[in-house]
C-alpha positions as CSV (number, residue, x, y, z in Angstrom):
1,X,-0.1,0.1,-0.1
2,X,1.2,3.5,-0.8
3,X,2.1,5.9,2.2
4,X,-1.3,7.4,3.2
5,X,0.5,10.7,3.9
6,X,2.0,11.2,0.8
7,X,-1.0,13.1,-0.9
8,X,-0.9,17.0,-1.0
9,X,-3.9,18.8,-2.1
10,X,-3.3,21.4,-4.8
11,X,-2.9,24.9,-3.7
12,X,-1.2,23.8,-0.6
13,X,-4.5,22.8,1.3
14,X,-3.3,20.3,3.9
15,X,-5.6,20.6,6.9
16,X,-8.3,18.1,6.0
17,X,-8.1,14.5,4.8
18,X,-10.9,13.0,2.7
19,X,-10.7,9.2,2.0
20,X,-12.7,8.1,-1.2
21,X,-13.3,4.4,-1.6
22,X,-14.1,3.0,-5.3
23,X,-14.1,-0.5,-6.8
24,X,-13.1,0.0,-10.6
25,X,-15.2,-2.3,-12.5
26,X,-14.7,-1.0,-15.9
27,X,-15.1,2.3,-18.0
28,X,-18.6,3.2,-16.5
29,X,-20.3,6.2,-15.3
30,X,-19.8,5.7,-11.6
31,X,-15.9,5.6,-12.1
32,X,-16.2,8.8,-14.3
33,X,-18.2,10.6,-11.8
34,X,-16.0,9.7,-9.0
35,X,-12.7,10.9,-10.7
36,X,-14.4,14.2,-11.6
37,X,-15.3,14.6,-8.0
38,X,-11.9,13.7,-6.8
39,X,-10.1,16.1,-9.0
40,X,-12.5,18.9,-7.6
41,X,-12.0,17.8,-4.2
42,X,-8.3,18.1,-4.3
43,X,-8.6,21.9,-4.7
44,X,-9.9,22.0,-1.2
45,X,-8.7,18.9,0.7
46,X,-6.2,16.1,0.7
47,X,-7.7,13.3,-1.2
48,X,-6.7,9.6,-0.7
49,X,-8.4,7.5,-3.5
50,X,-8.5,3.8,-2.2
51,X,-9.1,1.8,-5.5
52,X,-10.3,-1.8,-5.5
53,X,-9.1,-3.3,-9.0
54,X,-7.7,0.0,-10.3
55,X,-8.1,-0.7,-14.1
56,X,-9.8,0.8,-17.0
57,X,-9.7,4.1,-19.0
58,X,-10.7,6.2,-16.0
59,X,-7.7,5.4,-13.8
60,X,-5.6,7.2,-16.4
61,X,-7.6,10.3,-15.6
62,X,-7.0,10.5,-12.1
63,X,-4.9,13.8,-11.6
64,X,-1.6,13.8,-9.8
65,X,-3.2,16.0,-6.9
66,X,-5.2,12.8,-5.9
67,X,-3.2,10.3,-3.7
68,X,-4.3,7.0,-5.6
69,X,-3.8,3.9,-3.2
70,X,-4.2,0.6,-5.0
71,X,-5.6,-1.9,-2.8
72,X,-4.0,-5.5,-3.1
73,X,-7.7,-6.9,-2.9
74,X,-9.5,-7.5,-6.0
75,X,-13.0,-7.6,-4.4
76,X,-14.9,-5.5,-2.0
77,X,-15.7,-8.2,0.5
78,X,-11.9,-9.1,1.0
79,X,-10.8,-5.5,1.2
80,X,-12.0,-4.9,4.9
81,X,-8.7,-5.6,6.4
82,X,-6.8,-3.3,4.1
83,X,-9.3,-0.6,4.6
84,X,-9.2,-1.1,8.3
85,X,-5.3,-0.7,8.3
86,X,-5.6,2.6,6.1
87,X,-8.0,4.1,8.7
88,X,-5.9,3.2,11.6
89,X,-2.7,4.8,9.9
90,X,-4.2,7.8,8.0
91,X,-7.2,8.8,10.2
92,X,-9.1,10.6,7.6
93,X,-11.6,13.3,8.5
94,X,-14.1,11.8,6.4
95,X,-15.0,8.9,4.0
96,X,-16.9,8.8,0.9
97,X,-17.8,5.3,-0.7
98,X,-19.0,4.6,-4.2
99,X,-21.3,1.7,-4.7
100,X,-23.1,-0.6,-2.2
101,X,-20.7,-3.5,-1.9
102,X,-17.8,-1.2,-1.1
103,X,-19.9,0.7,1.4
104,X,-20.6,-2.2,3.2
105,X,-16.8,-3.2,3.4
106,X,-16.1,0.3,4.7
107,X,-18.7,0.1,7.5
108,X,-17.3,-3.0,8.5
109,X,-13.8,-1.7,8.6
110,X,-14.7,1.4,10.4
111,X,-16.3,-0.8,13.2
112,X,-13.2,-2.8,13.2
113,X,-10.9,0.1,14.3
114,X,-13.5,2.0,16.2
115,X,-13.2,5.2,14.0
116,X,-15.8,7.9,14.4
117,X,-15.3,9.8,11.2
118,X,-18.4,10.7,8.9
119,X,-18.9,7.8,6.4
120,X,-21.4,8.3,3.6
121,X,-22.2,5.9,0.9
122,X,-22.9,7.3,-2.8
123,X,-25.6,5.1,-4.6
124,X,-25.8,5.7,-8.4
125,X,-28.4,3.2,-9.3
126,X,-32.0,2.2,-8.9
127,X,-31.4,-0.9,-7.2
128,X,-35.0,-2.2,-7.1
129,X,-35.2,-1.8,-11.0
130,X,-31.7,-3.4,-11.5
131,X,-32.8,-6.6,-9.4
132,X,-36.2,-6.7,-10.9
133,X,-35.5,-10.0,-12.8
134,X,-33.8,-11.7,-10.1
135,X,-35.4,-14.3,-7.9
136,X,-36.8,-13.2,-4.3
137,X,-33.8,-15.0,-2.7
138,X,-31.4,-13.0,-4.8
139,X,-33.0,-9.8,-4.1
140,X,-33.2,-10.6,-0.3
141,X,-29.5,-11.6,-0.4
142,X,-28.5,-8.2,-1.9
143,X,-30.7,-6.0,0.2
144,X,-31.0,-7.6,3.5
145,X,-27.3,-6.4,4.3
146,X,-28.1,-2.9,3.3
147,X,-31.0,-2.9,5.7
148,X,-28.6,-4.1,8.6
149,X,-25.3,-2.3,7.8
150,X,-26.3,1.0,6.4
151,X,-27.8,2.2,10.0
152,X,-24.1,2.1,10.9
153,X,-23.3,4.7,8.3
154,X,-23.6,8.5,8.5
155,X,-26.1,8.4,5.7
156,X,-26.5,7.9,1.9
157,X,-26.1,10.3,-1.1
158,X,-28.3,9.4,-3.8
159,X,-27.8,10.8,-7.3
160,X,-31.6,11.5,-8.1
161,X,-34.8,11.6,-6.1
162,X,-35.8,8.3,-7.7
163,X,-32.8,6.7,-6.2
164,X,-33.4,8.4,-2.8
165,X,-36.9,7.0,-2.7
166,X,-35.8,3.5,-3.8
167,X,-32.9,3.6,-1.2
168,X,-35.4,4.6,1.6
169,X,-37.7,1.8,0.6
170,X,-35.0,-0.8,0.7
171,X,-32.9,0.3,3.8
172,X,-35.8,1.7,6.1
173,X,-33.4,4.6,6.9
174,X,-34.9,7.8,8.3
175,X,-35.5,10.3,5.3
176,X,-33.1,12.9,6.6
177,X,-30.3,10.3,6.2
178,X,-30.6,9.9,2.6
179,X,-29.7,13.0,0.6
180,X,-29.8,13.9,-3.1
181,X,-26.7,15.5,-4.7
182,X,-26.6,15.7,-8.4
183,X,-23.8,13.9,-10.2
184,X,-20.7,16.1,-11.4
185,X,-21.2,15.8,-15.0
186,X,-20.3,18.9,-16.3
187,X,-16.6,19.7,-15.9
188,X,-14.7,22.8,-17.2
189,X,-13.2,20.6,-20.0
190,X,-16.4,19.3,-21.3
191,X,-16.9,22.4,-23.7
192,X,-13.3,22.3,-25.0
193,X,-13.5,18.4,-25.5
194,X,-16.7,18.8,-27.3
195,X,-15.1,21.3,-29.9
196,X,-12.6,18.6,-31.0
197,X,-13.2,17.5,-34.5
198,X,-14.3,13.9,-35.4
199,X,-13.2,12.4,-38.6
200,X,-16.4,10.6,-39.7
201,X,-18.2,10.8,-43.1
202,X,-21.6,11.2,-41.4
203,X,-20.5,14.2,-39.3
204,X,-19.7,17.0,-41.6
205,X,-20.8,20.5,-40.4
206,X,-24.7,20.3,-40.0
207,X,-25.4,22.6,-43.0
208,X,-23.7,20.1,-45.3
209,X,-25.5,17.2,-43.7
210,X,-28.0,15.3,-45.8
211,X,-29.6,13.3,-43.3
212,X,-29.8,13.8,-39.4
213,X,-27.6,11.7,-37.1
214,X,-29.0,10.2,-33.8
215,X,-26.8,9.0,-31.3
216,X,-27.0,6.5,-28.2
217,X,-24.2,6.2,-25.7
218,X,-23.3,3.7,-23.1
219,X,-22.3,0.1,-22.3
220,X,-23.9,-2.3,-24.9
221,X,-25.6,-4.4,-22.3
222,X,-29.1,-5.1,-21.3
223,X,-29.5,-2.2,-19.1
224,X,-29.2,0.4,-21.8
225,X,-31.9,-1.5,-24.0
226,X,-30.4,-0.5,-27.4
227,X,-32.5,-3.1,-29.1
228,X,-35.4,-0.8,-28.6
229,X,-33.3,2.2,-30.0
230,X,-32.6,0.2,-33.0
231,X,-36.1,-1.0,-33.6
232,X,-37.4,2.6,-33.2
233,X,-34.8,3.9,-35.6
234,X,-35.8,1.2,-38.2
235,X,-39.4,2.0,-37.9
236,X,-38.9,5.7,-38.6
237,X,-36.7,5.2,-41.8
238,X,-39.6,5.2,-44.0
239,X,-40.9,8.7,-43.0
240,X,-37.6,10.2,-41.8
241,X,-34.5,8.7,-43.1
242,X,-31.6,9.1,-40.6
243,X,-28.4,7.6,-39.4
244,X,-27.5,6.1,-35.9
245,X,-24.2,6.0,-34.2
246,X,-23.6,3.9,-30.9
247,X,-20.8,5.0,-28.6
248,X,-19.6,2.4,-26.2
249,X,-18.5,-1.1,-26.0
250,X,-20.1,-4.2,-24.4
251,X,-21.0,-8.0,-24.7
252,X,-24.2,-7.3,-26.6
253,X,-22.4,-5.8,-29.6
254,X,-22.9,-8.9,-31.9
255,X,-26.6,-9.3,-31.1
256,X,-27.2,-5.7,-31.8
257,X,-25.4,-6.0,-35.1
258,X,-27.5,-8.9,-36.0
259,X,-30.7,-7.1,-35.1
260,X,-29.7,-4.2,-37.4
261,X,-29.1,-6.6,-40.2
262,X,-32.3,-8.2,-39.6
263,X,-34.2,-5.0,-39.7
264,X,-32.4,-3.7,-42.8
265,X,-30.6,-0.9,-41.2
266,X,-27.0,-2.4,-40.8
267,X,-25.6,0.2,-43.5
268,X,-27.2,3.1,-41.4
269,X,-25.7,2.1,-37.9
270,X,-22.3,2.7,-36.9
271,X,-20.7,1.1,-33.9
272,X,-18.1,3.8,-32.8
273,X,-16.9,1.7,-29.8
274,X,-15.4,3.3,-26.8
275,X,-14.3,6.8,-27.3
276,X,-11.7,8.3,-24.9
277,X,-13.5,11.6,-25.9
278,X,-17.2,10.9,-26.6
279,X,-18.2,14.7,-26.3
280,X,-16.5,15.4,-29.6
281,X,-19.0,13.0,-31.1
282,X,-21.9,13.7,-28.9
283,X,-21.8,17.6,-29.6
284,X,-22.2,16.7,-33.4
285,X,-25.4,14.8,-32.9
286,X,-28.7,16.0,-34.2
287,X,-30.5,14.2,-31.5
288,X,-29.4,12.0,-28.5
289,X,-31.7,8.9,-27.4
290,X,-31.6,7.4,-24.0
291,X,-33.2,3.8,-24.3
292,X,-32.6,2.5,-20.9
293,X,-34.6,0.0,-18.9
294,X,-33.0,1.6,-15.7
295,X,-30.7,4.1,-14.5
296,X,-29.7,6.2,-11.4
297,X,-29.1,9.3,-12.8
298,X,-28.1,8.9,-16.5
299,X,-24.9,11.0,-17.2
300,X,-25.2,10.5,-20.9
301,X,-28.5,12.3,-21.1
302,X,-27.2,15.1,-18.8
303,X,-24.1,15.5,-21.1
304,X,-26.1,15.8,-24.2
305,X,-28.3,18.5,-22.6
306,X,-25.2,20.3,-21.3
307,X,-23.9,20.3,-25.0
308,X,-27.3,21.6,-26.1
309,X,-28.1,18.5,-28.1
310,X,-32.0,17.7,-28.4
311,X,-32.9,14.7,-26.5
312,X,-35.6,11.9,-26.1
313,X,-35.8,9.4,-23.2
314,X,-37.5,6.5,-21.9
315,X,-39.2,7.1,-18.5
316,X,-37.1,4.6,-16.9
317,X,-36.3,4.4,-13.1
318,X,-34.8,6.8,-12.5
319,X,-33.6,10.2,-13.1
320,X,-34.8,11.0,-16.9
321,X,-38.1,12.4,-15.6
322,X,-36.2,14.8,-13.3
323,X,-33.6,15.7,-16.0
324,X,-36.2,16.3,-18.7
325,X,-38.6,18.0,-16.3
326,X,-41.4,15.6,-16.9
327,X,-41.2,16.2,-20.7
328,X,-40.4,20.0,-20.7
329,X,-36.9,19.5,-22.2
330,X,-37.6,16.4,-24.2
331,X,-40.2,13.6,-24.6
332,X,-40.4,10.7,-22.2
333,X,-41.7,7.4,-23.6
334,X,-42.4,4.0,-21.7
335,X,-39.5,1.6,-21.6
336,X,-39.5,-0.9,-24.4
337,X,-42.0,1.0,-26.5
338,X,-40.0,1.2,-29.7
339,X,-43.1,2.7,-31.8
340,X,-43.6,5.5,-29.2
341,X,-39.8,6.2,-29.2
342,X,-40.0,6.5,-33.3
343,X,-42.6,9.2,-33.0
344,X,-40.7,11.1,-30.2
345,X,-37.5,10.9,-32.3
346,X,-39.2,11.9,-35.3
347,X,-41.1,14.9,-33.6
348,X,-37.9,16.3,-31.9
349,X,-35.9,16.2,-35.2
350,X,-38.7,18.2,-36.8
351,X,-38.9,20.8,-33.9
352,X,-35.8,20.8,-31.9
353,X,-35.5,22.9,-28.7
354,X,-33.1,25.8,-28.5
355,X,-29.6,24.7,-27.2
356,X,-29.6,27.4,-24.6
357,X,-32.8,26.1,-23.1
358,X,-31.4,22.7,-23.0
359,X,-28.2,23.8,-21.2
360,X,-29.9,25.7,-18.5
361,X,-31.8,22.7,-17.7
362,X,-28.7,20.8,-16.1
363,X,-26.9,23.7,-14.4
364,X,-27.2,21.9,-11.0
365,X,-24.9,19.1,-12.5
366,X,-21.6,21.3,-12.6
367,X,-18.8,19.7,-11.0
368,X,-18.1,22.6,-8.6
369,X,-21.7,22.7,-7.3
370,X,-21.7,19.0,-6.9
371,X,-18.4,18.7,-5.2
372,X,-19.3,21.6,-2.7
373,X,-22.4,19.9,-1.7
374,X,-20.6,16.6,-1.1
375,X,-18.0,18.4,1.1
376,X,-20.8,20.2,3.1
377,X,-22.4,16.9,3.6
378,X,-19.1,15.1,4.6
379,X,-18.4,18.0,7.0
380,X,-15.4,19.3,5.3
């Protein structure tokens, strides 16, 4: 383990120490949000980022101002001893933990060393929706420890009101112990990254574009329900020819390509894969679609709005209804309803909202505002 006292907050701030625990499980939104937060936290306090499985593209984006401590443990449930040792040595002033299993490990470690510092768990997904297809026993296995252990934490930070309500139902915590803090989606770099060029024949300047370009973004997995987006896209081709670009990688890629082939739109769909700078692509879309079956607070939708890109979303649990203000900033359709999605997409392409209006909808999601709310909650 690295020396827990080697970190130095930028600007010479060295009075308070914040421990952040995160299990890196790939290139998802949680990893991105926590690295955004850590970079901003480091302007105000010393930050130790305890990383389980420090791998994936986001690890390289952790700034030098954050003291990265790579845990030897590969799983949350085997990391309790290491976390306890860190707490004993470093004695941080507060601890923030992202994800449920890591949160439970941190609660156990804190109890083991008898530490008293505030410990908050950040939950980024609607767990009930994510567990919907699991057996009753598997659901119980996942939620029973939360009910038991979360009472020992200082509280839970939920990324949306939908996640907050779900967490209250699962854990039985008192309402004041579960707070909503918006995701730190909008960073100072976002605009600059969005302006970078993209070399793709479908993305010339808008005035030279024959057909509009629709984009979807996220891991190619069941949660994001890209089959519904591809079906909607195929259904609208006769009335409104367009092109579709999917940003992201995942295990469902071959199945999605086969579906596009079957529906006769394979030549109008481009799989762009994982993009180090997805914002350059996203900013050039004529429309963004979120087709998810469930979310916590969808970052891709937030980013699209921040870049002034007209958007359509499913009314999945949870977050899109809050982001789009019940349809004010873009239509909401039922999960899995490709016919309704096709109609909504066509409508927005015909009458898009002004970019300035879309940007103002997501002002709360700026990294400075989000990080300040976290630090207040953590008592720092």
